[in-house]
N, C-alpha and C positions, 0 to 999 in steps of 0.2 A: 307470476315470472310480471315483471315490468319491463318488457321487450324493450322503449325508449331509452329506458336509464340503462339495462344492458348493449346496447348496442353502442351509446355515447359513451360507455365507462369502456367499452371495449376498443372503440375510435381509440380514445384520449391516448390509453393507455398504450396500447400497438403502433401509435405516428412516435410514442414521448416515449418509447421503447426502442423506434428505430434505428440501429446504427449506433446505438450505447454506449458506455464501455462494460457494459453488461454481455453486448454480441463480443466485443472483443473480447473480452477475457474467456469465452465459449471457446472461439475459436481457437484463438491460442494453447488450451486446455486441451483442447483434440487433435489439435497438431501437435504438441506436444506426447502427448501419452500414444496416440495411436487406439483410441477408447471410445468414441462420437457418443456408443449407448451409454456409459458410465457418466458421460460430461452431461448427455444431455438429462438424464434423471437428475443428475446432480441440482445441475440447472435448475430445473422445472418443480425440484423438494425446497430447493432454499426460495424459491421466488413465490411460493406458496405460503410456505412461512413467514416471509415478511411481507407479502400482498395481505395476509389473515391480520398480523398485529396493526398495519398501516387502517384498516376496516377498523377493526377495532378501539384503538386509542383515537381514529377520526370519530366514531361512535360515543365514546365517551367523551371527546372532546367538547362535541356540537351540543351538549346539556347544560356547560357550562359557559361557552362563549359562541359570539356569532358565526356563522360559517363565514363571513366575509371579512372576520377580525385572522380567520385561518388562513383566509387566502393572504391574505397580508402580508400576514407573518413567511410563511411560506414562499412567498413570491422576495423577502423581501432577504429571507437566508441562502436563498436558489444565488440572489445578485452576489451576496458579498461571498459567497464560498466561489463566484465566478469570478471577480475580482481579485480575491488573493490567491488562485490558482494559477489568474495574468500575472499578478506582479512574483511571483514568485518563479517563472517561468523567463522571467525576462534578466 
């Protein structure tokens, strides 16, 4: 186990996910249903599946595309989605 990579990944994901819409969905679902354990388990399973897909996709893409290009594409998509969200709310 590469602890440096593990801790860097944990820190990046933890702070990226802190107070995002996923947490707001969890809060809303737990409040609406009154079943926090079911919401927690459903959230964990969904996040595990999304993470597995992301990691495998990243590993496959890294064989064909430079990691820098993947980073630029990801950042560009993030900006485009943010702009679309911004202009849709005005």
